[in-house]
A tleap script that builds the chain and sets N, CA, C and O, in Angstrom:
source leaprc.protein.ff14SB
mol = sequence {
  NMET PHE ASN LYS LEU LEU TYR ARG SER LYS
  THR LEU LEU GLY VAL ALA LEU LEU SER LEU
  SER SER LEU ALA LEU VAL PRO ASN ALA ALA
  SER ALA ALA ASP GLN GLU PRO GLN VAL ALA
  TRP GLN LYS ILE ALA ALA GLY ALA MET VAL
  LEU ASP VAL ARG THR PRO GLU GLU PHE ALA
  ALA GLY HIE LEU ALA ASN ALA VAL ASN ILE
  PRO PHE GLU GLN VAL ALA ALA GLU PHE ALA
  LYS ARG GLY ILE ALA LYS ASP ALA PRO VAL
  VAL LEU TYR CYS ARG SER GLY ARG ARG SER
  SER ILE ALA THR GLU ALA LEU VAL ALA ALA
  GLY TYR THR GLN THR TYR ASN GLY GLY GLY
  TYR GLN THR LEU ALA ASP ALA GLN PRO LYS
  THR CGLU
}
set mol.1.N position { 53.508 0.048 5.220 }
set mol.1.CA position { 52.139 -0.033 4.585 }
set mol.1.C position { 51.117 -0.762 5.504 }
set mol.1.O position { 49.979 -0.329 5.681 }
set mol.2.N position { 51.603 -1.909 6.084 }
set mol.2.CA position { 50.768 -2.543 6.950 }
set mol.2.C position { 50.507 -1.762 8.193 }
set mol.2.O position { 49.378 -1.853 8.676 }
set mol.3.N position { 51.369 -1.026 8.761 }
set mol.3.CA position { 51.150 -0.156 9.960 }
set mol.3.C position { 50.221 0.904 9.603 }
set mol.3.O position { 49.420 1.275 10.461 }
set mol.4.N position { 50.221 1.474 8.379 }
set mol.4.CA position { 49.393 2.569 8.032 }
set mol.4.C position { 48.031 1.904 7.991 }
set mol.4.O position { 47.118 2.509 8.553 }
set mol.5.N position { 47.749 0.675 7.370 }
set mol.5.CA position { 46.449 0.013 7.292 }
set mol.5.C position { 45.977 -0.172 8.707 }
set mol.5.O position { 44.886 0.272 9.065 }
set mol.6.N position { 46.747 -0.793 9.479 }
set mol.6.CA position { 46.339 -1.096 10.878 }
set mol.6.C position { 45.933 0.214 11.585 }
set mol.6.O position { 44.964 0.177 12.343 }
set mol.7.N position { 46.574 1.322 11.402 }
set mol.7.CA position { 46.181 2.592 12.084 }
set mol.7.C position { 44.903 3.040 11.557 }
set mol.7.O position { 44.086 3.509 12.349 }
set mol.8.N position { 44.631 2.956 10.342 }
set mol.8.CA position { 43.358 3.388 9.749 }
set mol.8.C position { 42.221 2.518 10.338 }
set mol.8.O position { 41.188 3.012 10.792 }
set mol.9.N position { 42.486 1.149 10.298 }
set mol.9.CA position { 41.458 0.329 10.824 }
set mol.9.C position { 41.186 0.631 12.225 }
set mol.9.O position { 40.005 0.634 12.573 }
set mol.10.N position { 42.072 0.880 13.063 }
set mol.10.CA position { 41.926 1.205 14.463 }
set mol.10.C position { 41.086 2.560 14.601 }
set mol.10.O position { 40.158 2.705 15.397 }
set mol.11.N position { 41.543 3.514 13.722 }
set mol.11.CA position { 40.854 4.910 13.738 }
set mol.11.C position { 39.362 4.604 13.342 }
set mol.11.O position { 38.459 5.062 14.043 }
set mol.12.N position { 39.086 3.845 12.241 }
set mol.12.CA position { 37.651 3.635 11.857 }
set mol.12.C position { 36.884 2.888 12.934 }
set mol.12.O position { 35.693 3.107 13.157 }
set mol.13.N position { 37.572 2.048 13.554 }
set mol.13.CA position { 36.868 1.207 14.588 }
set mol.13.C position { 36.457 2.090 15.795 }
set mol.13.O position { 35.358 1.996 16.341 }
set mol.14.N position { 37.475 2.991 16.182 }
set mol.14.CA position { 37.194 3.981 17.275 }
set mol.14.C position { 36.085 4.947 16.917 }
set mol.14.O position { 35.278 5.311 17.773 }
set mol.15.N position { 36.038 5.339 15.746 }
set mol.15.CA position { 35.011 6.364 15.266 }
set mol.15.C position { 33.685 5.591 15.380 }
set mol.15.O position { 32.731 6.111 15.959 }
set mol.16.N position { 33.605 4.389 14.855 }
set mol.16.CA position { 32.342 3.596 14.949 }
set mol.16.C position { 31.873 3.352 16.319 }
set mol.16.O position { 30.681 3.475 16.599 }
set mol.17.N position { 32.855 2.976 17.278 }
set mol.17.CA position { 32.448 2.652 18.554 }
set mol.17.C position { 31.945 4.005 19.290 }
set mol.17.O position { 31.016 3.947 20.096 }
set mol.18.N position { 32.552 5.145 19.003 }
set mol.18.CA position { 32.176 6.335 19.588 }
set mol.18.C position { 30.762 6.798 19.062 }
set mol.18.O position { 29.933 7.316 19.809 }
set mol.19.N position { 30.551 6.569 17.711 }
set mol.19.CA position { 29.235 6.739 17.330 }
set mol.19.C position { 28.135 5.979 17.981 }
set mol.19.O position { 27.103 6.501 18.405 }
set mol.20.N position { 28.404 4.790 18.030 }
set mol.20.CA position { 27.434 3.788 18.659 }
set mol.20.C position { 27.284 4.188 20.178 }
set mol.20.O position { 26.162 4.227 20.683 }
set mol.21.N position { 28.424 4.489 20.910 }
set mol.21.CA position { 28.183 4.828 22.227 }
set mol.21.C position { 27.405 6.087 22.506 }
set mol.21.O position { 26.722 6.157 23.528 }
set mol.22.N position { 27.474 7.093 21.642 }
set mol.22.CA position { 26.741 8.306 21.664 }
set mol.22.C position { 25.222 8.009 21.472 }
set mol.22.O position { 24.379 8.751 21.976 }
set mol.23.N position { 24.912 7.004 20.795 }
set mol.23.CA position { 23.472 6.604 20.677 }
set mol.23.C position { 22.838 6.310 22.129 }
set mol.23.O position { 21.654 6.567 22.347 }
set mol.24.N position { 23.563 5.837 22.970 }
set mol.24.CA position { 23.177 5.385 24.265 }
set mol.24.C position { 22.595 6.792 25.060 }
set mol.24.O position { 21.701 6.764 25.907 }
set mol.25.N position { 23.218 7.877 24.652 }
set mol.25.CA position { 22.885 9.169 25.316 }
set mol.25.C position { 21.655 9.799 24.800 }
set mol.25.O position { 21.182 10.781 25.372 }
set mol.26.N position { 21.138 9.309 23.796 }
set mol.26.CA position { 19.937 9.951 23.058 }
set mol.26.C position { 18.744 9.167 23.803 }
set mol.26.O position { 18.671 7.939 23.783 }
set mol.27.N position { 17.882 9.936 24.414 }
set mol.27.CA position { 16.709 9.416 25.134 }
set mol.27.C position { 15.660 8.691 24.083 }
set mol.27.O position { 15.508 9.082 22.926 }
set mol.28.N position { 15.050 7.719 24.594 }
set mol.28.CA position { 14.129 6.948 23.756 }
set mol.28.C position { 13.023 7.853 23.344 }
set mol.28.O position { 12.426 8.532 24.180 }
set mol.29.N position { 12.732 7.880 22.058 }
set mol.29.CA position { 11.773 8.811 21.541 }
set mol.29.C position { 10.352 8.730 22.143 }
set mol.29.O position { 9.636 9.708 22.359 }
set mol.30.N position { 10.011 7.345 22.405 }
set mol.30.CA position { 8.627 7.087 22.947 }
set mol.30.C position { 8.561 7.640 24.299 }
set mol.30.O position { 7.465 8.055 24.674 }
set mol.31.N position { 9.549 7.711 25.079 }
set mol.31.CA position { 9.335 8.131 26.464 }
set mol.31.C position { 9.770 9.623 26.636 }
set mol.31.O position { 9.106 10.361 27.364 }
set mol.32.N position { 10.759 10.026 26.046 }
set mol.32.CA position { 11.316 11.331 26.244 }
set mol.32.C position { 10.361 12.363 25.397 }
set mol.32.O position { 10.066 13.428 25.939 }
set mol.33.N position { 9.912 12.097 24.191 }
set mol.33.CA position { 9.146 13.104 23.470 }
set mol.33.C position { 7.756 13.155 23.973 }
set mol.33.O position { 7.074 14.164 23.794 }
set mol.34.N position { 7.264 12.027 24.648 }
set mol.34.CA position { 5.933 12.118 25.240 }
set mol.34.C position { 5.886 12.659 26.562 }
set mol.34.O position { 6.818 13.379 26.920 }
set mol.35.N position { 4.953 12.423 27.330 }
set mol.35.CA position { 4.737 12.981 28.658 }
set mol.35.C position { 4.382 14.424 28.654 }
set mol.35.O position { 4.764 15.131 29.587 }
set mol.36.N position { 3.704 14.901 27.709 }
set mol.36.CA position { 3.101 16.224 27.678 }
set mol.36.C position { 1.630 16.149 28.069 }
set mol.36.O position { 0.858 15.793 27.179 }
set mol.37.N position { 1.139 16.427 29.250 }
set mol.37.CA position { -0.158 16.261 29.668 }
set mol.37.C position { -1.126 16.849 28.704 }
set mol.37.O position { -2.106 16.160 28.419 }
set mol.38.N position { -0.988 18.087 28.133 }
set mol.38.CA position { -1.863 18.739 27.265 }
set mol.38.C position { -2.020 17.924 26.075 }
set mol.38.O position { -3.152 17.751 25.625 }
set mol.39.N position { -0.912 17.355 25.466 }
set mol.39.CA position { -1.062 16.555 24.171 }
set mol.39.C position { -1.687 15.269 24.611 }
set mol.39.O position { -2.400 14.707 23.780 }
set mol.40.N position { -1.537 14.720 25.769 }
set mol.40.CA position { -2.284 13.441 26.076 }
set mol.40.C position { -3.824 13.756 26.081 }
set mol.40.O position { -4.643 13.009 25.547 }
set mol.41.N position { -4.148 14.905 26.718 }
set mol.41.CA position { -5.559 15.119 26.859 }
set mol.41.C position { -6.216 15.510 25.482 }
set mol.41.O position { -7.411 15.278 25.300 }
set mol.42.N position { -5.461 16.084 24.539 }
set mol.42.CA position { -5.957 16.209 23.145 }
set mol.42.C position { -6.279 14.829 22.425 }
set mol.42.O position { -7.233 14.638 21.671 }
set mol.43.N position { -5.325 13.917 22.787 }
set mol.43.CA position { -5.444 12.661 22.206 }
set mol.43.C position { -6.620 11.940 22.759 }
set mol.43.O position { -7.362 11.290 22.023 }
set mol.44.N position { -6.810 12.046 24.079 }
set mol.44.CA position { -8.044 11.462 24.792 }
set mol.44.C position { -9.223 12.071 24.272 }
set mol.44.O position { -10.180 11.338 24.025 }
set mol.45.N position { -9.311 13.382 24.054 }
set mol.45.CA position { -10.508 13.997 23.613 }
set mol.45.C position { -10.898 13.680 22.195 }
set mol.45.O position { -12.052 13.752 21.773 }
set mol.46.N position { -9.786 13.305 21.455 }
set mol.46.CA position { -10.046 12.752 20.065 }
set mol.46.C position { -10.361 11.246 20.061 }
set mol.46.O position { -10.416 10.625 18.999 }
set mol.47.N position { -10.563 10.673 21.234 }
set mol.47.CA position { -10.995 9.234 21.097 }
set mol.47.C position { -9.964 8.287 21.451 }
set mol.47.O position { -10.220 7.108 21.205 }
set mol.48.N position { -8.833 8.567 21.986 }
set mol.48.CA position { -7.779 7.704 22.265 }
set mol.48.C position { -8.155 6.808 23.460 }
set mol.48.O position { -8.775 7.332 24.385 }
set mol.49.N position { -7.846 5.557 23.519 }
set mol.49.CA position { -8.062 4.636 24.537 }
set mol.49.C position { -7.131 5.092 25.720 }
set mol.49.O position { -5.954 5.391 25.519 }
set mol.50.N position { -7.689 5.129 26.903 }
set mol.50.CA position { -6.809 5.506 28.144 }
set mol.50.C position { -6.489 4.298 28.798 }
set mol.50.O position { -7.373 3.504 29.120 }
set mol.51.N position { -5.128 4.072 29.048 }
set mol.51.CA position { -4.676 2.842 29.613 }
set mol.51.C position { -3.784 3.083 30.727 }
set mol.51.O position { -2.690 3.634 30.609 }
set mol.52.N position { -4.318 2.622 31.903 }
set mol.52.CA position { -3.526 2.889 33.192 }
set mol.52.C position { -2.706 1.517 33.381 }
set mol.52.O position { -3.255 0.419 33.466 }
set mol.53.N position { -1.345 1.725 33.434 }
set mol.53.CA position { -0.617 0.404 33.440 }
set mol.53.C position { -0.032 0.156 34.858 }
set mol.53.O position { 0.989 -0.511 35.029 }
set mol.54.N position { -0.710 0.709 35.826 }
set mol.54.CA position { -0.315 0.679 37.214 }
set mol.54.C position { -0.910 -0.752 37.864 }
set mol.54.O position { -1.590 -1.492 37.153 }
set mol.55.N position { -0.659 -1.041 39.043 }
set mol.55.CA position { -1.205 -2.309 39.573 }
set mol.55.C position { -2.666 -2.130 39.813 }
set mol.55.O position { -3.132 -0.992 39.870 }
set mol.56.N position { -3.503 -3.308 39.976 }
set mol.56.CA position { -4.876 -3.104 40.230 }
set mol.56.C position { -5.105 -2.292 41.477 }
set mol.56.O position { -6.066 -1.526 41.538 }
set mol.57.N position { -4.238 -2.436 42.496 }
set mol.57.CA position { -4.351 -1.668 43.779 }
set mol.57.C position { -4.342 -0.267 43.624 }
set mol.57.O position { -5.182 0.480 44.125 }
set mol.58.N position { -3.281 0.124 42.849 }
set mol.58.CA position { -3.151 1.634 42.514 }
set mol.58.C position { -4.292 2.135 41.820 }
set mol.58.O position { -4.821 3.194 42.159 }
set mol.59.N position { -4.781 1.314 40.694 }
set mol.59.CA position { -5.956 1.784 39.911 }
set mol.59.C position { -7.151 1.963 40.851 }
set mol.59.O position { -7.837 2.981 40.772 }
set mol.60.N position { -7.407 1.029 41.711 }
set mol.60.CA position { -8.488 1.128 42.629 }
set mol.60.C position { -8.542 2.308 43.475 }
set mol.60.O position { -9.614 2.814 43.805 }
set mol.61.N position { -7.335 2.786 43.855 }
set mol.61.CA position { -7.164 3.947 44.685 }
set mol.61.C position { -7.560 5.190 43.957 }
set mol.61.O position { -7.872 6.171 44.631 }
set mol.62.N position { -7.582 5.256 42.580 }
set mol.62.CA position { -7.914 6.371 41.791 }
set mol.62.C position { -7.320 6.285 40.490 }
set mol.62.O position { -6.179 5.855 40.324 }
set mol.63.N position { -8.152 6.731 39.449 }
set mol.63.CA position { -7.815 6.626 37.974 }
set mol.63.C position { -8.618 7.548 37.202 }
set mol.63.O position { -9.702 7.995 37.575 }
set mol.64.N position { -7.988 7.838 36.012 }
set mol.64.CA position { -8.711 8.722 35.106 }
set mol.64.C position { -9.975 8.111 34.592 }
set mol.64.O position { -10.035 6.890 34.447 }
set mol.65.N position { -11.045 8.926 34.291 }
set mol.65.CA position { -12.312 8.450 33.749 }
set mol.65.C position { -12.099 7.630 32.614 }
set mol.65.O position { -11.238 7.969 31.802 }
set mol.66.N position { -12.811 6.520 32.431 }
set mol.66.CA position { -12.855 5.661 31.251 }
set mol.66.C position { -11.558 4.902 31.119 }
set mol.66.O position { -11.433 4.199 30.116 }
set mol.67.N position { -10.519 4.954 32.048 }
set mol.67.CA position { -9.226 4.319 31.849 }
set mol.67.C position { -9.495 2.718 32.016 }
set mol.67.O position { -10.417 2.257 32.688 }
set mol.68.N position { -8.684 2.065 31.406 }
set mol.68.CA position { -8.658 0.551 31.282 }
set mol.68.C position { -7.347 0.163 32.065 }
set mol.68.O position { -6.269 0.699 31.809 }
set mol.69.N position { -7.493 -0.713 32.946 }
set mol.69.CA position { -6.301 -1.103 33.730 }
set mol.69.C position { -5.585 -2.395 33.273 }
set mol.69.O position { -6.111 -3.491 33.465 }
set mol.70.N position { -4.485 -2.276 32.718 }
set mol.70.CA position { -3.674 -3.606 32.313 }
set mol.70.C position { -2.120 -3.294 32.861 }
set mol.70.O position { -1.392 -2.431 32.370 }
set mol.71.N position { -1.816 -4.038 33.807 }
set mol.71.CA position { -0.462 -3.778 34.367 }
set mol.71.C position { 0.557 -3.881 33.466 }
set mol.71.O position { 0.512 -4.791 32.639 }
set mol.72.N position { 1.627 -2.975 33.479 }
set mol.72.CA position { 2.580 -2.646 32.405 }
set mol.72.C position { 3.256 -3.854 31.754 }
set mol.72.O position { 3.492 -3.891 30.547 }
set mol.73.N position { 3.568 -4.880 32.641 }
set mol.73.CA position { 4.252 -6.043 32.122 }
set mol.73.C position { 3.314 -6.974 31.300 }
set mol.73.O position { 3.779 -7.914 30.655 }
set mol.74.N position { 2.054 -6.709 31.334 }
set mol.74.CA position { 1.086 -7.556 30.561 }
set mol.74.C position { 0.489 -6.870 29.331 }
set mol.74.O position { -0.327 -7.455 28.618 }
set mol.75.N position { 0.890 -5.668 29.099 }
set mol.75.CA position { 0.228 -4.901 28.003 }
set mol.75.C position { 0.267 -5.458 26.651 }
set mol.75.O position { -0.792 -5.580 26.035 }
set mol.76.N position { 1.405 -5.817 26.114 }
set mol.76.CA position { 1.517 -6.263 24.791 }
set mol.76.C position { 0.807 -7.576 24.616 }
set mol.76.O position { 0.174 -7.749 23.575 }
set mol.77.N position { 0.850 -8.540 25.550 }
set mol.77.CA position { 0.211 -9.799 25.478 }
set mol.77.C position { -1.338 -9.501 25.505 }
set mol.77.O position { -2.060 -10.007 24.646 }
set mol.78.N position { -1.834 -8.708 26.456 }
set mol.78.CA position { -3.153 -8.397 26.671 }
set mol.78.C position { -3.837 -7.732 25.376 }
set mol.78.O position { -4.971 -8.040 25.009 }
set mol.79.N position { -3.026 -6.788 24.725 }
set mol.79.CA position { -3.612 -6.159 23.495 }
set mol.79.C position { -3.705 -7.186 22.449 }
set mol.79.O position { -4.658 -7.127 21.673 }
set mol.80.N position { -2.790 -8.167 22.328 }
set mol.80.CA position { -2.880 -9.149 21.296 }
set mol.80.C position { -4.071 -10.038 21.533 }
set mol.80.O position { -4.830 -10.396 20.632 }
set mol.81.N position { -4.193 -10.387 22.850 }
set mol.81.CA position { -5.363 -11.319 23.206 }
set mol.81.C position { -6.694 -10.626 22.963 }
set mol.81.O position { -7.648 -11.270 22.529 }
set mol.82.N position { -6.779 -9.352 23.228 }
set mol.82.CA position { -8.120 -8.553 23.046 }
set mol.82.C position { -8.210 -8.168 21.554 }
set mol.82.O position { -9.218 -7.591 21.145 }
set mol.83.N position { -7.299 -8.438 20.822 }
set mol.83.CA position { -7.491 -8.080 19.355 }
set mol.83.C position { -7.434 -6.534 19.053 }
set mol.83.O position { -7.992 -6.078 18.055 }
set mol.84.N position { -6.801 -5.805 19.868 }
set mol.84.CA position { -6.651 -4.283 19.670 }
set mol.84.C position { -6.028 -4.025 18.396 }
set mol.84.O position { -4.972 -4.583 18.100 }
set mol.85.N position { -6.630 -3.188 17.594 }
set mol.85.CA position { -5.914 -2.898 16.337 }
set mol.85.C position { -4.593 -2.091 16.549 }
set mol.85.O position { -4.457 -1.230 17.418 }
set mol.86.N position { -3.620 -2.476 15.637 }
set mol.86.CA position { -2.399 -2.014 15.777 }
set mol.86.C position { -2.374 -0.467 15.559 }
set mol.86.O position { -1.411 0.167 15.993 }
set mol.87.N position { -3.360 0.147 14.926 }
set mol.87.CA position { -3.345 1.567 14.663 }
set mol.87.C position { -4.252 2.288 15.633 }
set mol.87.O position { -4.502 3.485 15.495 }
set mol.88.N position { -4.740 1.560 16.606 }
set mol.88.CA position { -5.661 2.220 17.625 }
set mol.88.C position { -4.892 3.303 18.491 }
set mol.88.O position { -3.866 2.943 19.068 }
set mol.89.N position { -5.327 4.589 18.609 }
set mol.89.CA position { -4.630 5.405 19.483 }
set mol.89.C position { -4.797 5.078 20.952 }
set mol.89.O position { -5.907 4.825 21.420 }
set mol.90.N position { -3.753 5.082 21.634 }
set mol.90.CA position { -3.764 4.765 22.954 }
set mol.90.C position { -2.762 5.741 23.801 }
set mol.90.O position { -1.610 5.984 23.440 }
set mol.91.N position { -3.313 6.215 24.870 }
set mol.91.CA position { -2.524 7.115 25.822 }
set mol.91.C position { -2.346 6.261 27.065 }
set mol.91.O position { -3.314 5.851 27.705 }
set mol.92.N position { -1.117 6.008 27.385 }
set mol.92.CA position { -0.690 5.189 28.606 }
set mol.92.C position { -0.217 6.220 29.807 }
set mol.92.O position { 0.288 7.327 29.620 }
set mol.93.N position { -0.479 5.641 31.008 }
set mol.93.CA position { 0.043 6.368 32.198 }
set mol.93.C position { 0.306 5.435 33.245 }
set mol.93.O position { -0.135 4.288 33.184 }
set mol.94.N position { 1.044 5.875 34.273 }
set mol.94.CA position { 1.230 5.093 35.475 }
set mol.94.C position { 1.472 6.116 36.625 }
set mol.94.O position { 0.910 7.209 36.564 }
set mol.95.N position { 2.212 5.834 37.576 }
set mol.95.CA position { 2.456 6.806 38.770 }
set mol.95.C position { 3.342 7.869 38.325 }
set mol.95.O position { 3.015 9.036 38.536 }
set mol.96.N position { 4.480 7.574 37.703 }
set mol.96.CA position { 5.487 8.589 37.397 }
set mol.96.C position { 5.860 8.646 35.895 }
set mol.96.O position { 6.508 9.599 35.462 }
set mol.97.N position { 5.468 7.669 35.129 }
set mol.97.CA position { 5.754 7.762 33.618 }
set mol.97.C position { 6.850 6.683 33.326 }
set mol.97.O position { 7.140 6.427 32.157 }
set mol.98.N position { 7.425 6.085 34.306 }
set mol.98.CA position { 8.443 5.087 34.023 }
set mol.98.C position { 7.749 3.713 33.329 }
set mol.98.O position { 8.080 3.224 32.249 }
set mol.99.N position { 6.830 3.286 34.128 }
set mol.99.CA position { 6.109 1.927 33.730 }
set mol.99.C position { 5.330 2.192 32.405 }
set mol.99.O position { 5.283 1.313 31.544 }
set mol.100.N position { 4.706 3.420 32.235 }
set mol.100.CA position { 4.122 3.686 31.148 }
set mol.100.C position { 5.137 3.728 29.824 }
set mol.100.O position { 4.785 3.320 28.717 }
set mol.101.N position { 6.322 4.231 30.087 }
set mol.101.CA position { 7.303 4.260 29.094 }
set mol.101.C position { 7.709 2.756 28.609 }
set mol.101.O position { 7.879 2.439 27.432 }
set mol.102.N position { 7.824 1.951 29.653 }
set mol.102.CA position { 8.141 0.490 29.376 }
set mol.102.C position { 7.016 -0.175 28.517 }
set mol.102.O position { 7.270 -0.958 27.602 }
set mol.103.N position { 5.712 0.209 28.894 }
set mol.103.CA position { 4.618 -0.390 28.255 }
set mol.103.C position { 4.573 0.165 26.779 }
set mol.103.O position { 4.294 -0.560 25.824 }
set mol.104.N position { 4.830 1.325 26.682 }
set mol.104.CA position { 4.809 2.116 25.388 }
set mol.104.C position { 5.778 1.522 24.512 }
set mol.104.O position { 5.464 1.268 23.350 }
set mol.105.N position { 7.023 1.256 24.991 }
set mol.105.CA position { 8.141 0.609 24.180 }
set mol.105.C position { 7.597 -0.810 23.753 }
set mol.105.O position { 7.706 -1.180 22.584 }
set mol.106.N position { 7.033 -1.565 24.680 }
set mol.106.CA position { 6.675 -2.887 24.366 }
set mol.106.C position { 5.462 -2.860 23.240 }
set mol.106.O position { 5.381 -3.709 22.353 }
set mol.107.N position { 4.638 -1.891 23.383 }
set mol.107.CA position { 3.623 -1.897 22.227 }
set mol.107.C position { 4.182 -1.418 20.916 }
set mol.107.O position { 3.754 -1.868 19.853 }
set mol.108.N position { 5.115 -0.528 20.975 }
set mol.108.CA position { 5.822 -0.122 19.721 }
set mol.108.C position { 6.552 -1.246 19.151 }
set mol.108.O position { 6.561 -1.391 17.929 }
set mol.109.N position { 7.184 -2.082 19.944 }
set mol.109.CA position { 7.913 -3.298 19.511 }
set mol.109.C position { 6.949 -4.352 18.841 }
set mol.109.O position { 7.296 -5.064 17.898 }
set mol.110.N position { 5.800 -4.374 19.381 }
set mol.110.CA position { 4.745 -5.261 18.908 }
set mol.110.C position { 4.047 -4.762 17.712 }
set mol.110.O position { 3.177 -5.466 17.197 }
set mol.111.N position { 4.373 -3.521 17.184 }
set mol.111.CA position { 3.783 -3.101 16.067 }
set mol.111.C position { 2.678 -2.077 16.193 }
set mol.111.O position { 2.035 -1.760 15.192 }
set mol.112.N position { 2.432 -1.553 17.361 }
set mol.112.CA position { 1.318 -0.551 17.605 }
set mol.112.C position { 1.884 0.737 17.221 }
set mol.112.O position { 3.027 1.033 17.567 }
set mol.113.N position { 1.143 1.537 16.514 }
set mol.113.CA position { 1.730 2.824 15.878 }
set mol.113.C position { 1.194 4.116 16.471 }
set mol.113.O position { 1.736 5.184 16.187 }
set mol.114.N position { 0.153 4.055 17.280 }
set mol.114.CA position { -0.577 5.276 17.772 }
set mol.114.C position { -0.361 5.226 19.428 }
set mol.114.O position { -1.296 5.527 20.170 }
set mol.115.N position { 0.761 4.880 19.879 }
set mol.115.CA position { 0.903 5.005 21.379 }
set mol.115.C position { 1.476 6.364 21.861 }
set mol.115.O position { 2.236 7.020 21.149 }
set mol.116.N position { 1.095 6.748 23.059 }
set mol.116.CA position { 1.655 7.975 23.596 }
set mol.116.C position { 1.748 7.794 25.011 }
set mol.116.O position { 0.751 7.406 25.621 }
set mol.117.N position { 2.805 8.022 25.599 }
set mol.117.CA position { 3.082 7.923 27.090 }
set mol.117.C position { 2.732 9.242 27.732 }
set mol.117.O position { 3.442 10.244 27.643 }
set mol.118.N position { 1.566 9.176 28.398 }
set mol.118.CA position { 1.066 10.438 29.058 }
set mol.118.C position { 1.801 10.690 30.324 }
set mol.118.O position { 1.627 11.773 30.882 }
set mol.119.N position { 2.588 9.824 30.827 }
set mol.119.CA position { 3.368 10.131 31.972 }
set mol.119.C position { 2.738 9.796 33.278 }
set mol.119.O position { 2.104 8.742 33.325 }
set mol.120.N position { 2.815 10.509 34.307 }
set mol.120.CA position { 2.307 10.242 35.757 }
set mol.120.C position { 0.733 10.614 35.852 }
set mol.120.O position { 0.237 11.596 35.300 }
set mol.121.N position { 0.088 9.753 36.572 }
set mol.121.CA position { -1.293 9.967 36.936 }
set mol.121.C position { -1.655 11.214 37.554 }
set mol.121.O position { -2.611 11.866 37.132 }
set mol.122.N position { -0.925 11.602 38.566 }
set mol.122.CA position { -1.310 12.914 39.168 }
set mol.122.C position { -1.012 14.151 38.297 }
set mol.122.O position { -1.706 15.167 38.333 }
set mol.123.N position { 0.017 13.999 37.551 }
set mol.123.CA position { 0.248 15.172 36.616 }
set mol.123.C position { -0.906 15.288 35.526 }
set mol.123.O position { -1.426 16.371 35.257 }
set mol.124.N position { -1.236 14.188 34.970 }
set mol.124.CA position { -2.444 14.158 34.078 }
set mol.124.C position { -3.784 14.560 34.668 }
set mol.124.O position { -4.607 15.262 34.081 }
set mol.125.N position { -3.924 14.054 35.870 }
set mol.125.CA position { -5.169 14.503 36.532 }
set mol.125.C position { -5.290 15.998 36.763 }
set mol.125.O position { -6.318 16.658 36.608 }
set mol.126.N position { -4.133 16.433 37.145 }
set mol.126.CA position { -4.053 17.910 37.395 }
set mol.126.C position { -4.180 18.818 36.184 }
set mol.126.O position { -4.620 19.968 36.208 }
set mol.127.N position { -3.746 18.166 35.140 }
set mol.127.CA position { -3.864 18.992 33.774 }
set mol.127.C position { -5.154 18.721 33.018 }
set mol.127.O position { -5.294 19.177 31.884 }
set mol.128.N position { -6.099 17.998 33.600 }
set mol.128.CA position { -7.255 17.565 32.847 }
set mol.128.C position { -8.013 18.990 32.583 }
set mol.128.O position { -8.173 19.862 33.436 }
set mol.129.N position { -8.421 19.040 31.294 }
set mol.129.CA position { -9.139 20.221 30.880 }
set mol.129.C position { -10.430 20.428 31.761 }
set mol.129.O position { -11.085 19.441 32.097 }
set mol.130.N position { -10.775 21.606 32.109 }
set mol.130.CA position { -11.908 21.857 33.033 }
set mol.130.C position { -13.197 21.812 32.078 }
set mol.130.O position { -13.158 22.340 30.967 }
set mol.131.N position { -14.267 21.201 32.529 }
set mol.131.CA position { -15.502 21.286 31.757 }
set mol.131.C position { -16.395 22.345 32.285 }
set mol.131.O position { -16.548 22.447 33.502 }
set mol.132.N position { -16.997 23.143 31.456 }
set mol.132.CA position { -17.929 24.131 31.913 }
set mol.132.C position { -19.274 23.563 32.265 }
set mol.132.O position { -20.170 24.303 32.671 }
savepdb mol mol.pdb
quit
């Protein structure tokens, strides 16, 4: 009886650990689902704040029109300091999408609900809708 109970406990523990470990394989929704340049531009056209999370030097070398520069590690604190509304739409970008993903996750963790990781600067710039 005890051996049967021990076997079931080990089996349940194994299933639980396997389930939890499989979650590590699921990409973060904020970073994986985002990074579609056309969607980013739709959000920008609808009035989203454009946030460049690269270094000030990278920003000075070129950035999207109307972009605000806040380095990625300062985003959550700076948003709180500036009193930016938690439901304000924001499109974030960096060089490749990695830092903007980190910044997006930081904002989501801080309660911001309308964040979108636009990915890399050059990809976004190349996908910018043409104005007639």
